[in-house]
SEDOMAR-253447 format. One line per 3 residues: number of its first residue (from 1); their letters; for each residue x, y, z of N, C-alpha, C. Coordinates in pm, 1 decimal, always signed. Layout:
NUM> a> X/Y/Z/X/Y/Z/X/Y/Z ~ ...
***
This chain:
1> fps> -1201.7/-97.1/-1768.5/-1275.0/-211.1/-1717.8/-1421.4/-173.0/-1700.3 ~ -1512.9/-264.4/-1729.2/-1654.2/-238.1/-1698.9/-1671.1/-221.3/-1548.1 ~ -1779.9/-161.8/-1508.0/-1794.2/-134.2/-1365.5/-1936.1/-157.4/-1316.9
4> hdi> -1948.4/-170.1/-1186.0/-2075.8/-171.1/-1115.6/-2076.5/-47.4/-1028.0 ~ -2193.6/-6.2/-987.8/-2201.6/+112.1/-903.2/-2203.5/+75.3/-755.3 ~ -2127.4/+148.0/-676.7/-2135.0/+148.0/-530.6/-2151.4/+294.3/-494.4
7> egq> -2267.9/+328.6/-446.5/-2296.9/+467.3/-411.0/-2261.8/+561.6/-525.9 ~ -2298.6/+522.5/-648.6/-2278.0/+608.5/-764.8/-2136.9/+607.3/-819.9 ~ -2047.3/+527.1/-763.5/-1908.6/+523.4/-807.7/-1880.2/+393.5/-882.1
10> qns> -1779.5/+395.9/-966.2/-1738.8/+276.2/-1037.2/-1678.7/+173.9/-942.0 ~ -1698.7/+46.5/-974.4/-1638.6/-60.1/-896.8/-1566.0/-156.2/-990.4 ~ -1452.4/-113.3/-1039.5/-1371.6/-197.0/-1127.4/-1307.6/-312.0/-1051.4
13> vke> -1283.8/-294.5/-922.1/-1220.4/-398.7/-842.1/-1299.9/-528.1/-851.4 ~ -1429.8/-518.1/-839.5/-1515.4/-637.3/-843.5/-1496.3/-715.2/-973.5 ~ -1469.0/-645.2/-1081.9/-1452.2/-710.4/-1211.8/-1320.5/-786.3/-1224.1
16> llt> -1224.5/-757.1/-1135.5/-1095.6/-826.4/-1137.2/-1095.4/-951.8/-1050.6 ~ -1189.8/-960.5/-959.2/-1195.7/-1073.5/-867.6/-1252.7/-1196.9/-936.9 ~ -1238.1/-1312.0/-873.7/-1290.0/-1436.8/-927.9/-1437.6/-1419.0/-964.9
19> ggs> -1471.6/-1455.8/-1087.8/-1608.2/-1440.1/-1137.4/-1632.5/-1308.0/-1207.2 ~ -1539.1/-1213.8/-1196.2/-1554.1/-1083.5/-1259.7/-1522.4/-1089.9/-1408.2 ~ -1571.4/-992.1/-1481.8/-1556.6/-990.5/-1627.6/-1412.3/-978.6/-1674.6
22> hhn> -1323.0/-929.0/-1590.6/-1183.0/-910.5/-1629.9/-1084.9/-991.1/-1544.9 ~ -1136.6/-1091.1/-1475.9/-1052.3/-1172.7/-1388.1/-938.6/-1241.1/-1465.4 ~ -970.7/-1306.6/-1573.2/-866.9/-1378.0/-1649.4/-765.5/-1281.7/-1709.5
25> qfk> -811.8/-1167.3/-1757.8/-719.9/-1066.8/-1811.1/-626.9/-1016.4/-1700.7 ~ -679.7/-997.0/-1581.4/-599.1/-951.4/-1469.2/-492.8/-1056.0/-1433.0 ~ -530.9/-1182.6/-1432.1/-434.4/-1288.9/-1403.5/-322.2/-1291.0/-1508.3
28> til> -356.9/-1262.6/-1633.1/-255.2/-1255.5/-1739.1/-159.1/-1139.8/-1713.5 ~ -213.2/-1026.8/-1672.2/-129.7/-910.5/-1639.9/-35.9/-944.8/-1524.0 ~ -87.5/-1011.1/-1421.9/-4.0/-1049.8/-1308.3/+104.0/-1149.4/-1350.3
31> adi> +72.7/-1238.7/-1442.7/+174.7/-1333.0/-1493.3/+284.8/-1257.4/-1567.0 ~ +247.2/-1154.3/-1642.0/+347.5/-1071.1/-1710.5/+435.4/-997.3/-1609.2 ~ +373.6/-945.9/-1504.2/+450.0/-879.3/-1398.2/+544.7/-979.9/-1332.6
34> adl> +496.2/-1100.3/-1309.3/+579.8/-1204.5/-1248.8/+701.7/-1233.2/-1335.5 ~ +681.3/-1244.3/-1464.9/+793.6/-1269.5/-1555.7/+896.4/-1157.3/-1547.7 ~ +847.9/-1034.4/-1543.4/+938.6/-920.1/-1534.0/+1018.0/-923.4/-1403.7
37> vks> +947.9/-943.4/-1293.1/+1014.0/-943.9/-1162.0/+1115.4/-1057.8/-1153.5 ~ +1078.8/-1175.2/-1202.1/+1170.5/-1289.5/-1196.4/+1291.6/-1270.0/-1287.9 ~ +1279.2/-1182.2/-1385.7/+1391.8/-1158.4/-1476.6/+1495.8/-1063.0/-1416.8
40> cig> +1465.0/-1004.1/-1304.7/+1558.1/-911.3/-1239.9/+1658.9/-991.4/-1158.2 ~ +1773.6/-1014.8/-1219.1/+1878.6/-1095.7/-1160.0/+2001.8/-1007.6/-1140.9 ~ +2060.5/-1014.4/-1022.0/+2179.5/-935.8/-992.2/+2304.9/-997.3/-1052.0
43> kdg> +2415.2/-926.6/-1039.7/+2545.1/-975.8/-1089.8/+2585.5/-1107.4/-1025.2 ~ +2533.1/-1131.2/-904.8/+2565.9/-1255.4/-834.5/+2480.2/-1373.5/-880.1 ~ +2389.3/-1348.4/-975.5/+2303.2/-1453.8/-1027.6/+2178.3/-1478.8/-944.7
46> ksv> +2159.3/-1399.8/-840.2/+2042.7/-1416.8/-753.1/+1934.5/-1314.7/-788.9 ~ +1811.0/-1350.1/-756.8/+1699.1/-1258.1/-778.4/+1718.9/-1130.9/-697.0 ~ +1684.8/-1018.7/-756.2/+1695.6/-889.7/-688.8/+1573.3/-872.1/-598.0
49> pmi> +1595.0/-850.5/-468.6/+1480.4/-827.3/-379.5/+1418.2/-691.0/-407.2 ~ +1286.6/-686.3/-400.1/+1212.2/-562.5/-427.2/+1096.9/-549.0/-329.1 ~ +1057.4/-426.5/-306.5/+938.1/-397.5/-227.8/+826.4/-364.1/-326.2
52> frp> +712.9/-429.4/-308.7/+596.6/-408.3/-395.7/+481.1/-359.6/-309.6 ~ +424.3/-244.4/-346.6/+313.6/-185.0/-271.5/+186.5/-190.5/-354.2 ~ +125.0/-306.2/-366.9/+2.8/-309.7/-447.2/-109.6/-232.6/-379.7
55> whe> -182.0/-160.0/-459.9/-304.8/-91.7/-417.3/-278.6/+8.7/-305.5 ~ -166.8/+81.4/-314.9/-132.9/+179.9/-212.5/-240.0/+288.4/-204.4 ~ -248.3/+351.4/-89.4/-348.1/+455.3/-59.5/-489.1/+406.2/-88.0
58> ldg> -514.5/+280.0/-54.7/-643.0/+216.8/-83.2/-758.0/+270.2/+0.8 ~ -728.8/+357.8/+94.4/-833.4/+418.1/+176.2/-873.1/+557.4/+127.2 ~ -809.5/+603.9/+22.0/-847.3/+732.4/-37.5/-946.3/+711.2/-150.9
61> ewf> -995.8/+818.0/-206.3/-1092.6/+803.7/-314.5/-1035.5/+839.3/-451.5 ~ -908.5/+875.4/-460.4/-850.0/+924.4/-584.9/-808.5/+814.1/-682.1 ~ -797.6/+690.2/-635.7/-766.9/+578.8/-725.5/-891.8/+493.4/-743.1
64> wwg> -899.7/+421.4/-853.8/-1017.8/+339.1/-880.7/-1030.4/+222.7/-783.6 ~ -928.3/+193.2/-704.5/-936.1/+88.6/-603.0/-958.2/+147.9/-463.9 ~ -985.0/+276.9/-455.4/-1000.3/+344.6/-327.2/-1133.8/+319.3/-260.3
67> dkh> -1148.8/+376.1/-141.5/-1263.1/+343.3/-56.2/-1397.8/+387.2/-110.6 ~ -1401.9/+479.6/-201.5/-1530.0/+521.3/-259.7/-1568.9/+433.9/-378.6 ~ -1478.2/+345.3/-419.0/-1500.7/+267.5/-540.0/-1515.5/+117.9/-516.5
70> ctp> -1487.8/+72.8/-394.5/-1503.8/-69.0/-363.2/-1517.9/-84.9/-212.3 ~ -1560.8/-201.4/-172.1/-1579.3/-228.2/-29.4/-1447.3/-274.4/+32.7 ~ -1436.1/-267.7/+165.6/-1316.6/-322.1/+230.6/-1293.6/-470.0/+196.0
73> tei> -1399.5/-547.6/+190.7/-1386.7/-689.5/+156.5/-1332.1/-707.5/+15.5 ~ -1379.0/-626.7/-78.2/-1332.4/-638.5/-216.6/-1184.7/-602.0/-230.2 ~ -1139.8/-494.3/-166.5/-999.2/-456.5/-180.9/-908.7/-555.9/-108.2
76> ksl> -954.3/-609.8/+4.1/-877.1/-715.7/+71.2/-862.9/-836.1/-21.8 ~ -971.0/-873.7/-87.1/-968.3/-987.2/-180.2/-877.3/-959.5/-298.4 ~ -877.8/-835.8/-348.0/-790.5/-800.2/-459.6/-644.0/-806.3/-418.2
79> yql> -613.4/-758.3/-300.1/-476.1/-764.6/-249.9/-432.6/-911.0/-236.8 ~ -517.7/-992.6/-176.3/-486.7/-1134.2/-158.4/-469.1/-1204.0/-293.0 ~ -555.6/-1174.5/-387.8/-545.0/-1232.8/-521.6/-413.3/-1192.7/-586.8
82> tvs> -376.9/-1066.8/-574.1/-252.1/-1016.9/-633.3/-132.2/-1092.8/-577.1 ~ -124.2/-1102.6/-445.8/-11.9/-1172.3/-382.2/-15.2/-1321.0/-417.4 ~ -130.8/-1381.8/-410.2/-142.7/-1524.1/-439.5/-97.6/-1556.4/-581.7
85> elr> -140.0/-1476.5/-677.2/-101.0/-1500.8/-816.4/+49.0/-1483.3/-836.4 ~ +104.7/-1379.6/-776.9/+249.0/-1356.2/-793.1/+330.8/-1459.2/-715.1 ~ +303.6/-1471.6/-587.8/+385.6/-1554.9/-498.7/+359.7/-1703.9/-518.1
88> dtn> +233.3/-1743.2/-518.5/+199.1/-1885.0/-516.4/+185.8/-1944.5/-657.0 ~ +107.8/-1881.0/-742.1/+86.3/-1934.2/-876.3/+208.5/-1916.8/-965.1 ~ +267.5/-1796.0/-964.1/+378.9/-1766.1/-1053.9/+516.0/-1776.4/-988.7
91> qvh> +519.1/-1819.8/-863.5/+644.4/-1849.4/-793.9/+743.2/-1732.1/-789.6 ~ +691.8/-1612.5/-764.7/+776.4/-1494.6/-744.7/+813.6/-1490.9/-596.9 ~ +943.5/-1497.8/-568.2/+987.3/-1503.8/-428.0/+1088.2/-1395.2/-393.2
94> nll> +1094.7/-1292.3/-476.0/+1186.4/-1182.6/-445.6/+1112.5/-1051.0/-419.5 ~ +985.4/-1060.8/-386.0/+908.0/-941.8/-351.5/+872.9/-942.8/-203.6 ~ +885.7/-826.4/-141.2/+827.6/-801.5/-10.0/+700.9/-721.9/-36.1
97> yaf> +590.1/-766.4/+17.7/+461.1/-700.4/-7.1/+432.1/-600.5/+103.6 ~ +412.5/-475.2/+63.4/+389.3/-366.6/+158.9/+243.8/-322.4/+155.0 ~ +184.6/-312.2/+271.0/+50.9/-255.4/+288.1/+70.9/-109.2/+324.4
100> spd> +17.1/-18.3/+242.1/+41.2/+122.9/+268.5/-80.1/+208.9/+233.6 ~ -171.8/+220.4/+329.7/-283.0/+312.6/+309.6/-235.4/+457.4/+319.0 ~ -325.6/+548.7/+295.3/-296.8/+690.0/+316.5/-304.5/+716.1/+467.5
103> crf> -289.6/+839.2/+506.2/-279.8/+876.5/+648.1/-415.2/+907.1/+711.7 ~ -519.4/+842.9/+667.7/-655.1/+872.6/+714.4/-696.3/+788.7/+835.0 ~ -607.7/+767.1/+927.5/-638.2/+684.7/+1045.0/-577.9/+748.5/+1168.2
106> lte> -642.7/+725.7/+1280.0/-589.9/+769.7/+1409.1/-593.8/+656.6/+1511.6 ~ -638.3/+538.7/+1465.5/-642.7/+420.8/+1551.9/-591.5/+300.9/+1473.5 ~ -549.7/+199.0/+1546.3/-505.3/+76.1/+1480.6/-619.9/+12.5/+1402.0
109> skf> -740.1/+12.7/+1457.5/-852.8/-50.7/+1387.7/-884.0/+20.1/+1256.2 ~ -872.1/+150.3/+1253.3/-893.8/+223.0/+1127.6/-779.4/+194.4/+1029.2 ~ -655.5/+188.1/+1078.3/-541.7/+153.7/+993.8/-563.0/+16.9/+928.5
112> ler> -621.2/-76.7/+1002.8/-639.4/-213.5/+955.1/-771.9/-238.2/+883.6 ~ -851.3/-135.4/+866.0/-984.9/-152.3/+806.7/-981.7/-224.7/+671.4 ~ -881.2/-200.8/+590.9/-869.8/-262.8/+458.4/-746.9/-355.0/+449.1
115> ypg> -696.5/-395.0/+563.3/-577.5/-480.6/+571.9/-613.5/-622.2/+528.2 ~ -535.3/-681.4/+436.6/-571.8/-812.7/+383.2/-537.2/-930.9/+472.9 ~ -461.9/-908.8/+579.1/-423.4/-1017.0/+669.2/-272.8/-1036.4/+670.3
118> dew> -223.1/-1082.6/+783.2/-78.6/-1093.7/+803.4/-9.8/-1187.2/+704.4 ~ -77.7/-1292.0/+659.6/-11.0/-1385.3/+568.1/+12.5/-1325.5/+429.6 ~ -47.6/-1210.2/+401.6/-36.8/-1147.4/+269.6/+55.5/-1026.6/+269.4
121> vdm> +106.5/-989.1/+384.5/+181.6/-864.3/+399.3/+313.8/-891.0/+470.0 ~ +421.7/-831.9/+417.8/+552.6/-840.0/+482.3/+589.8/-710.5/+553.0 ~ +537.4/-599.8/+504.5/+575.4/-467.4/+553.1/+449.2/-382.9/+568.7
124> vgf> +439.1/-310.3/+678.6/+327.5/-218.6/+699.3/+381.0/-76.3/+702.0 ~ +307.5/+11.8/+642.1/+347.1/+151.4/+639.9/+228.4/+237.1/+604.3 ~ +255.6/+361.9/+573.6/+149.8/+450.8/+527.0/+212.6/+567.1/+452.6
127> ddy> +131.4/+627.7/+368.5/+171.5/+745.0/+292.3/+115.3/+867.7/+363.2 ~ +196.4/+969.8/+381.2/+148.7/+1088.1/+452.8/+214.0/+1213.9/+397.8 ~ +139.0/+1286.8/+320.7/+178.8/+1419.7/+276.2/+110.3/+1524.1/+363.9
130> sdf> -8.9/+1493.5/+409.4/-93.2/+1590.9/+479.5/-35.9/+1640.5/+609.7 ~ +4.9/+1552.3/+697.1/+46.7/+1592.5/+831.4/+181.8/+1661.7/+834.9 ~ +257.4/+1651.9/+727.5/+392.8/+1706.9/+727.7/+407.4/+1828.2/+636.3
133> grd> +296.0/+1895.8/+609.4/+307.2/+2023.9/+543.8/+221.7/+2051.2/+422.8 ~ +170.9/+1949.5/+353.5/+91.1/+1979.6/+235.3/-37.0/+2051.8/+273.5 ~ -108.8/+1994.9/+369.5/-234.5/+2055.4/+412.0/-214.8/+2144.0/+535.3
136> kyd> -125.5/+2099.6/+621.8/-100.2/+2169.1/+748.6/+18.1/+2100.3/+813.9 ~ +63.7/+2153.7/+920.5/+160.8/+2083.5/+1002.1/+86.0/+2027.7/+1121.5 ~ +66.5/+1898.4/+1123.3/+2.5/+1830.4/+1234.4/+96.8/+1719.1/+1278.0
139> lvn> +212.3/+1760.3/+1327.1/+317.0/+1665.2/+1359.6/+276.4/+1569.7/+1471.1 ~ +191.3/+1614.4/+1561.8/+145.9/+1527.3/+1670.5/+71.5/+1407.6/+1612.4 ~ -24.9/+1434.3/+1523.2/-99.0/+1323.8/+1462.4/-11.3/+1243.1/+1367.5
142> glr> +79.5/+1308.5/+1298.3/+171.3/+1236.5/+1211.5/+253.8/+1135.5/+1290.2 ~ +305.7/+1179.8/+1403.7/+383.9/+1090.2/+1489.1/+297.1/+981.6/+1551.4 ~ +174.0/+1016.7/+1584.9/+79.7/+918.2/+1640.3/+58.1/+804.9/+1539.5
145> khk> +45.6/+839.5/+1413.6/+25.5/+739.1/+1308.4/+149.5/+651.8/+1292.6 ~ +266.5/+712.4/+1301.9/+389.9/+633.7/+1296.5/+394.4/+531.7/+1410.8 ~ +352.3/+573.3/+1528.4/+352.3/+483.0/+1643.5/+253.5/+369.0/+1622.7
148> ivs> +137.7/+397.1/+1569.4/+38.2/+292.4/+1542.1/+97.6/+187.9/+1447.7 ~ +159.2/+234.4/+1339.9/+217.6/+143.2/+1241.2/+334.5/+66.1/+1301.6 ~ +420.6/+136.1/+1372.3/+537.3/+72.2/+1433.5/+495.6/-31.4/+1537.7
151> dya> +400.0/+2.8/+1620.6/+352.4/-90.8/+1722.2/+291.2/-215.0/+1658.0 ~ +214.8/-195.2/+1550.8/+155.4/-310.0/+1482.6/+264.8/-397.0/+1420.3 ~ +364.1/-335.2/+1362.0/+474.5/-410.2/+1301.5/+546.6/-493.6/+1408.0
154> kkt> +574.8/-433.3/+1521.3/+641.9/-506.8/+1629.5/+557.1/-624.7/+1676.5 ~ +428.6/-600.2/+1692.8/+337.0/-702.4/+1743.1/+325.9/-821.7/+1648.2 ~ +338.4/-797.5/+1518.4/+315.2/-902.9/+1419.5/+442.0/-951.2/+1349.1
157> gkl> +556.6/-894.2/+1385.4/+681.4/-934.8/+1322.6/+697.9/-884.0/+1180.1 ~ +634.8/-773.4/+1149.4/+645.3/-712.1/+1016.7/+752.1/-602.9/+1017.1 ~ +794.5/-564.7/+899.2/+877.0/-445.3/+883.3/+784.9/-324.2/+886.6
160> aaf> +830.7/-214.6/+941.6/+753.7/-89.9/+941.7/+820.8/+8.5/+846.9 ~ +739.9/+89.2/+779.4/+794.8/+184.0/+682.7/+710.2/+310.0/+675.9 ~ +776.0/+417.5/+642.0/+709.6/+541.4/+603.7/+715.0/+537.6/+452.1
163> tet> +608.1/+492.6/+388.5/+614.4/+450.5/+249.1/+609.0/+562.6/+146.1 ~ +561.6/+678.9/+184.7/+559.8/+790.2/+88.7/+533.1/+920.2/+162.9 ~ +608.0/+1022.5/+128.8/+584.8/+1155.7/+184.5/+653.4/+1258.0/+95.4
166> gle> +636.4/+1381.2/+127.6/+699.5/+1488.5/+52.8/+623.0/+1618.0/+71.4 ~ +670.8/+1719.3/+7.3/+605.2/+1849.2/+11.3/+618.3/+1908.1/-128.4 ~ +506.6/+1917.8/-197.3/+507.8/+1964.7/-335.0/+575.3/+2101.1/-346.5
169> gip> +669.2/+2108.6/-437.7/+737.2/+2234.4/-463.4/+842.0/+2270.0/-359.4 ~ +845.7/+2201.6/-247.3/+937.8/+2226.6/-136.3/+960.7/+2378.0/-116.6 ~ +856.9/+2449.2/-69.3/+872.5/+2593.6/-48.1/+973.9/+2627.8/+61.1
172> npk> +999.9/+2533.3/+150.4/+1100.3/+2551.9/+254.0/+1216.8/+2458.5/+219.8 ~ +1330.5/+2512.4/+176.6/+1442.9/+2427.1/+134.7/+1499.5/+2339.6/+246.7 ~ +1466.6/+2372.3/+370.9/+1515.7/+2291.8/+483.1/+1406.4/+2201.2/+540.7
175> wwt> +1298.2/+2182.4/+466.8/+1185.9/+2101.3/+513.3/+1229.3/+1959.4/+548.9 ~ +1310.7/+1896.9/+464.6/+1352.3/+1758.2/+487.0/+1427.2/+1743.1/+619.0 ~ +1512.0/+1839.6/+652.0/+1594.4/+1826.3/+772.0/+1533.5/+1894.7/+894.2
178> etl> +1468.5/+2008.2/+875.5/+1416.5/+2083.9/+990.3/+1275.0/+2045.9/+1030.0 ~ +1200.0/+1984.4/+941.6/+1064.3/+1942.3/+975.8/+1055.7/+1790.3/+981.1 ~ +1073.6/+1726.2/+867.4/+1054.3/+1582.1/+861.3/+1156.4/+1506.0/+946.6
181> lkt> +1283.2/+1534.5/+932.6/+1386.0/+1461.9/+1007.6/+1368.6/+1480.8/+1158.0 ~ +1334.2/+1601.2/+1200.9/+1313.9/+1625.4/+1344.9/+1202.2/+1538.7/+1400.1 ~ +1095.5/+1520.2/+1322.3/+985.9/+1436.2/+1372.1/+1029.9/+1290.2/+1382.1
184> rkr> +1115.7/+1247.2/+1295.8/+1162.2/+1107.8/+1295.4/+1258.0/+1080.9/+1411.2 ~ +1321.9/+1184.8/+1464.2/+1416.9/+1168.1/+1573.1/+1351.4/+1176.6/+1709.9 ~ +1224.8/+1221.8/+1715.7/+1154.1/+1231.8/+1844.0/+1129.4/+1092.8/+1899.2
187> k> +1125.7/+1085.2/+2029.7/+1097.9/+954.8/+2093.5/+963.2/+957.0/+2159.1
***
């Protein structure tokens, strides 16, 4: 996609929004995704429910939709456009939309900095590799982030999720049960 500069970085997101050079192409891609999702029918003849995490880790800089490549307003608009095209325009009703930034927050306001709004999200969560062993063990902050997400979910009637985690190479074969599971059982 063509780009504009924001602090020397590409801004492809802007080109997908209304008025952008690739807006119509993006809508076509979303229509194709809608057709695929609507074609997922179970043995009972009903649509298969799915969780969709558009623009995950949108607060990191490693994806072209991340915080170094677009503004909070632009990514919120892209998320809203994505949901609107799938749900409203293309009548996809078997997706739950998950908002899942990376673990770069320690407050609710920071967690919500790029949040598109409650009407666009069914599930709130976050991805966290850092606090559970990739960079360090910071279980206190990891649990603090879980509480922020869980409290927000309760307050707004959303589902809460731990949307992505792991430990590359799993150097400790008991990491899943002795580290991660123990943190999930704490109160």
